C-alpha positions in Angstrom: -5.1 -8.4 -8.4 -5.6 -8.1 -4.6 -8.6 -9.5 -2.6 -11.2 -6.6 -3.2 -12.2 -4.7 -6.5 -11.1 -1.7 -7.4 -7.7 0.2 -8.1 -4.7 -0.8 -6.2 -5.1 2.3 -4.3 -8.4 1.6 -3.1 -7.3 -2.1 -2.2 -4.6 -0.6 0.0 -6.8 2.0 1.8 -9.7 -0.6 2.4 -7.0 -3.3 3.8 -5.4 -0.8 6.1 -9.1 0.3 7.3 -9.9 -3.1 7.9 -6.7 -4.0 9.9 -7.2 -0.8 11.9 -10.8 -1.5 12.6 -11.3 2.2 11.3 -13.5 3.7 8.3 -11.7 4.8 5.1 -12.1 8.4 5.8 -10.3 8.3 9.3 -7.1 7.2 7.5 -4.8 9.8 6.4 -4.7 10.5 2.5 -2.5 7.8 0.7 -0.9 10.3 -1.4 0.8 11.7 2.1 2.5 8.5 1.8 3.2 7.6 -1.7 2.1 8.8 -5.2 -0.8 6.2 -6.0 -0.3 6.9 -9.8 3.2 6.2 -9.6 2.5 3.1 -7.3 0.2 1.8 -9.9 2.4 2.5 -12.9 5.6 1.1 -11.0 3.6 -2.2 -9.8 2.4 -2.6 -13.5 6.0 -2.4 -15.2 7.6 -4.7 -12.6 9.0 -8.3 -13.8 9.3 -9.4 -10.3 9.8 -8.0 -6.7 7.8 -6.0 -4.7 7.4 -2.2 -3.4 7.0 -1.4 0.3 6.2 1.9 1.8 4.7 3.0 5.0 0.9 4.2 5.5 -1.2 4.7 8.6 1.2 2.9 10.6 1.7 -0.2 8.7 4.2 -1.3 6.0 2.5 -2.3 3.2 4.1 -4.3 0.3 2.7 -4.7 -3.1 4.1 -7.6 -4.9 4.6 -7.5 -8.9 1.3 -9.6 -9.1 -0.7 -6.9 -7.1 -0.7 -9.0 -3.8 -0.9 -7.0 -0.9 0.5 -7.5 2.5 0.6 -5.3 5.7 2.6 -5.5 9.0 1.8 -3.1 11.8 4.7 -0.4 12.0 5.5 2.7 14.0 4.2 5.8 11.9 7.3 7.8 12.9 9.3 7.7 9.5 8.6 7.3 6.0 10.6 4.7 3.9 10.1 3.5 0.4 12.1 0.8 -1.2 12.1 -1.8 -3.9 12.8 -5.3 -3.4 14.3 -7.4 -6.1 
């Protein structure tokens, strides 16, 4: 699942830290954007599609196979959506 070892939440935080040239300790807690346990449970239970949410200035999309993609976004609002 994903490019780094560790859980899905850890992978997301490290990917955003790399994209922003930040240390992981400089990023806001992931749980301020999404419940990490619910995210992992949702992704594990998906048979297709993806889930997207905003975190630390990025739209994070996690596909059902665990692939993580990032797109830089303004941080002014929070959205979470399921893509078919």
